[in-house]
C-alpha positions in Angstrom: 178.4 149.9 88.4 175.9 148.0 90.5 173.5 150.0 92.7 170.7 148.8 94.9 167.8 151.1 95.9 165.5 150.2 98.8 162.1 151.7 99.5 159.2 151.0 101.7 160.4 151.4 105.3 158.6 153.3 107.9 156.4 153.0 111.0 154.0 150.2 111.5 151.9 149.1 114.5 152.3 145.7 116.0 150.4 143.2 113.9 150.6 145.5 110.9 152.3 145.0 107.5 155.0 146.7 105.4 156.4 145.9 102.0 160.0 146.7 101.2 161.4 146.8 97.7 164.9 146.6 96.3 165.6 147.6 92.7 168.9 146.8 91.1 170.8 148.8 88.5 173.7 147.3 86.7 173.1 143.7 87.5 170.5 141.1 86.6 168.5 140.0 89.7 166.9 137.1 87.9 170.1 135.0 87.9 171.7 136.0 91.2 170.9 135.4 94.8 169.2 138.4 96.6 168.7 138.6 100.3 167.2 140.9 102.9 169.2 141.4 106.1 168.4 143.5 109.2 170.5 145.1 111.9 169.8 146.6 115.3 172.5 148.9 116.8 174.9 146.9 118.8 174.0 143.6 117.2 175.2 141.7 114.2 173.4 142.0 110.9 171.1 139.0 110.4 169.6 137.3 107.4 165.8 137.5 107.2 165.0 136.2 103.7 166.8 134.8 100.7 165.7 134.2 97.1 168.1 132.3 94.9 168.6 132.7 91.2 166.6 129.5 90.7 163.7 131.0 92.8 164.2 129.0 96.0 163.4 130.9 99.1 164.7 130.6 102.7 163.8 132.2 106.0 165.0 132.0 109.6 162.5 130.7 112.1 162.1 134.2 113.6 160.3 135.4 110.5 159.1 132.2 108.7 155.3 132.4 108.1 155.3 136.2 108.5 157.7 137.4 105.9 157.7 136.6 102.1 160.4 137.4 99.6 159.5 137.6 95.9 161.0 138.8 92.7 159.8 140.7 89.6 162.3 139.9 86.9 160.8 142.5 84.5 161.4 145.2 87.0 164.7 143.8 88.4 163.1 144.2 91.8 162.9 142.0 94.9 160.2 142.6 97.5 159.9 141.7 101.2 156.3 141.5 102.4 156.3 141.7 106.2 153.1 140.7 108.0 152.2 140.3 111.7 155.0 142.7 112.5 156.3 142.7 116.1 158.3 145.4 118.0 161.4 143.1 117.8 161.3 143.4 114.0 162.4 147.0 114.4 165.7 147.4 112.6 167.4 148.8 109.5 166.7 146.5 106.6 169.3 146.0 103.9 169.1 144.4 100.5 172.1 142.3 99.4 172.9 141.1 95.9 175.3 138.2 95.5 177.0 137.8 92.1 179.8 135.4 91.2 182.2 138.3 91.6 181.1 140.3 94.6 178.4 141.2 97.1 176.5 144.5 96.9 174.5 146.2 99.6 171.8 148.8 99.5 171.8 151.8 101.8 169.3 150.4 104.2 165.8 151.4 105.1 164.5 151.9 108.7 161.5 149.8 109.9 160.0 150.7 113.2 157.2 148.7 114.8 155.6 150.5 117.6 152.2 151.4 119.0 
């Protein structure tokens, strides 16, 4: 059974930083695609960062240069370093693992950016 556990959400001030982590159980992160998505109530869930099994990363323009996704294969964990946070980064952030057989989601962690 695949389970994803997310940590690191919370409150940050505009311009501040947070680091989210997603640890996988039951699946090998190092060979699969892992992504972070976020969702605001009333809006569609959107991709904010992707790291492929080969280590390639991709970001939408809204976060490029501010967010960095990385992976620690020994810990089977993917991180999302978020810098220069803005109030419109406020959302629930979800980790997603894509395997050849299925997609798996974490439970989500709230990120609030406010002064």
